[in-house]
C-alpha positions in Angstrom: -8.1 -0.4 38.5 -8.0 0.5 42.3 -8.2 -2.1 45.4 -10.6 0.0 47.4 -13.4 -1.5 47.0 -12.7 -4.7 44.8 -13.9 -7.8 46.0 -10.6 -9.8 45.9 -10.2 -14.1 46.1 -7.2 -14.8 47.5 -5.5 -18.3 47.4 -3.0 -20.2 49.5 -3.9 -17.5 52.7 -3.8 -18.8 55.3 0.1 -18.3 55.7 3.3 -16.6 53.6 2.3 -14.5 51.4 -1.7 -15.3 50.6 -2.0 -14.6 54.1 0.0 -11.4 53.5 -2.4 -10.4 51.7 -5.1 -10.5 52.3 -4.3 -8.3 55.9 -2.8 -5.3 53.0 -5.9 -5.6 51.2 -7.8 -5.1 54.5 -5.6 -2.1 54.6 -6.4 -1.1 51.2 -9.6 -1.0 51.6 -10.9 -3.6 49.7 -14.7 -4.0 49.8 -14.0 -8.0 50.8 -11.4 -10.0 50.8 -12.5 -14.2 50.4 -9.9 -15.8 52.0 -9.1 -19.0 50.6 -7.5 -22.4 51.6 -7.5 -26.1 51.6 -8.4 -25.8 55.3 -10.7 -22.2 56.0 -10.4 -22.7 59.6 -6.8 -22.4 59.4 -7.3 -18.2 58.6 -6.3 -16.3 61.0 -7.3 -12.9 59.7 -10.6 -11.0 61.2 -12.3 -9.6 58.3 -12.1 -11.0 55.8 -14.2 -14.2 54.5 -13.2 -17.6 54.9 -13.4 -20.1 51.4 -12.9 -23.3 50.9 -10.7 -23.8 47.8 -8.7 -26.3 46.7 -6.6 -25.8 43.7 -6.1 -28.8 42.5 -10.1 -30.2 42.8 -12.4 -28.6 40.0 -15.1 -29.3 42.5 -13.8 -27.1 44.8 -12.6 -24.6 42.2 -16.6 -24.7 40.8 -18.2 -24.6 44.9 -15.7 -21.2 45.1 -17.1 -19.5 42.1 -20.7 -20.4 42.9 -20.0 -19.2 46.8 -18.0 -15.7 45.4 -19.4 -14.6 42.7 -19.1 -10.5 43.5 -14.5 -11.0 42.8 -12.7 -8.5 41.0 -8.9 -9.5 41.6 -8.4 -12.8 41.6 -5.3 -13.6 43.2 -3.5 -16.7 42.6 -1.3 -17.3 45.3 -1.5 -20.5 46.4 2.1 -23.1 45.5 3.8 -26.3 47.3 7.7 -26.8 46.9 8.5 -30.2 47.0 12.2 -30.3 46.8 11.7 -33.1 43.7 14.7 -33.1 40.6 13.3 -33.9 37.6 16.0 -36.9 36.1 15.0 -38.3 39.9 12.6 -37.3 41.4 9.7 -38.8 41.9 7.1 -38.7 40.0 4.4 -38.2 42.4 5.8 -34.6 43.3 6.8 -33.3 39.9 2.8 -34.0 38.8 2.5 -32.3 42.2 3.9 -29.2 41.6 2.0 -29.4 37.9 -1.7 -29.7 38.9 -0.7 -27.0 41.6 0.8 -24.5 40.2 -0.4 -24.8 36.6 -3.7 -26.5 36.6 -4.1 -25.6 40.0 -4.4 -21.4 38.2 -5.5 -22.7 35.3 -8.7 -23.7 36.6 -8.8 -21.1 39.0 -8.5 -18.5 36.1 -11.5 -20.9 34.0 -13.5 -21.1 36.8 -13.7 -16.9 37.6 -12.5 -15.5 34.3 -16.1 -14.2 32.9 -17.4 -12.3 35.4 -13.8 -10.6 35.5 -14.3 -8.2 33.0 -12.6 -4.8 33.8 -11.6 -6.8 36.2 -8.0 -8.6 37.3 -5.9 -11.6 37.9 -2.9 -11.8 39.7 -0.8 -14.8 39.2 2.1 -15.1 41.8 5.1 -16.9 40.1 8.8 -16.5 40.9 12.5 -15.9 39.8 12.5 -19.1 39.2 10.2 -19.6 36.3 13.4 -18.0 34.2 16.0 -20.3 36.3 17.0 -23.7 36.5 18.0 -24.6 40.8 19.6 -28.0 41.3 16.7 -29.1 43.9 14.0 -28.0 42.6 13.9 -28.9 39.0 9.8 -29.5 39.4 9.4 -25.9 40.5 11.6 -24.7 38.2 9.5 -26.8 35.1 5.9 -25.7 36.3 6.6 -21.9 37.4 8.1 -21.7 34.0 4.2 -23.3 32.8 2.6 -20.9 34.9 4.4 -18.3 33.5 3.5 -18.4 30.3 0.5 -19.4 31.4 -0.1 -16.0 32.8 1.3 -14.7 29.4 -1.2 -16.4 26.8 -4.4 -15.9 29.2 -3.3 -12.0 29.3 -4.0 -12.2 25.1 -7.0 -14.3 25.4 -8.4 -11.8 28.2 -8.0 -8.6 25.9 -11.0 -8.6 24.5 -12.9 -8.1 28.4 -10.9 -5.8 29.3 -9.2 -8.5 32.1 -5.4 -6.7 33.7 -2.8 -10.2 33.7 -0.5 -9.3 35.6 3.1 -12.2 36.2 5.0 -11.3 40.3 8.3 -12.2 40.2 10.2 -12.9 43.2 13.4 -14.2 44.5 13.4 -15.4 48.2 10.4 -13.4 50.6 10.8 -14.5 54.7 7.9 -17.2 55.0 7.5 -20.7 55.7 8.3 -21.8 52.3 10.9 -20.9 52.5 11.9 -21.5 56.4 14.8 -23.9 55.0 16.7 -20.8 52.3 20.0 -18.9 55.2 20.4 -16.3 52.2 19.0 -12.8 52.0 15.0 -12.7 52.2 12.6 -10.3 52.1 9.6 -9.5 53.9 6.6 -10.2 52.4 5.3 -6.8 53.3 6.8 -5.6 50.7 6.4 -8.9 48.6 2.5 -7.5 48.6 3.3 -3.9 48.8 4.6 -4.5 44.9 2.2 -6.7 43.4 -1.0 -5.3 44.6 1.3 -1.0 43.5 2.0 -3.6 40.4 -2.5 -3.8 39.8 -3.2 -1.0 40.5 -0.7 1.0 37.5 -2.5 -1.7 34.8 1.7 -2.7 35.2 1.4 -7.2 33.1 5.0 -7.5 35.6 5.8 -6.8 38.4 9.7 -7.7 39.7 9.3 -7.5 43.4 12.9 -7.8 43.9 16.5 -7.0 43.1 17.6 -11.1 42.5 13.9 -11.2 39.9 15.3 -8.7 38.2 18.7 -9.4 38.4 17.2 -12.7 36.7 14.9 -11.5 34.4 18.5 -9.5 32.9 19.9 -12.3 32.4 17.3 -13.4 29.7 19.3 -12.4 27.3 21.8 -14.3 27.8 24.1 -17.1 26.9 22.8 -20.1 29.6 26.2 -20.8 30.8 26.7 -17.3 30.7 24.0 -17.5 32.9 24.8 -20.0 35.1 27.9 -18.9 35.9 26.5 -15.5 37.1 24.1 -16.8 39.1 26.0 -19.7 40.9 28.2 -16.9 41.3 25.8 -14.4 43.1 24.0 -17.5 45.1 27.4 -18.6 46.2 28.3 -14.9 48.1 
């Protein structure tokens, strides 16, 4: 799988990791980059093809698939962080997180999968796919569902030789995480790891130390995991 010459579609490309994906793809010689957003007028990366795509709107997804029939790689990056918890949070916000991260990702994959034989899908996940965090219960549930989706889709598309890669990261230095005062990784570092993973045909990319630590905790007792996570986050 080579980035050079590939035709790539990126969701949520108007800012943050999505914008960096568009920049890095061009730097690596992608033949065409469809940079998508709900408002394509906000996309400011020279050399891309701006395209409207709202991942919560099936009609918008269908229109984007029709407008980009030559795509060989899809990067599902669009996401939100509402700050809603599950028991006390606003149910509409919780549904919005699930509609964006799970159903949005699934609908994009379903629309583009027929043209991705011998191509690739990269889903931008999170270390919070595996670790709950007070204040992000909805995000954790939605990202955990998207992780499961990624694993299921990988098996379903194996017959047409579509690479399906899950990208896990802790905190990236983007607008979405501007409120967070802890360690954050530069977007270009995260994106470089992701694109290297696609070219190496890897099913999973752990882009930073925190995602690697949380993955290593999966076999531990939950009491141990959350005690150690709380200690790590408080330092």
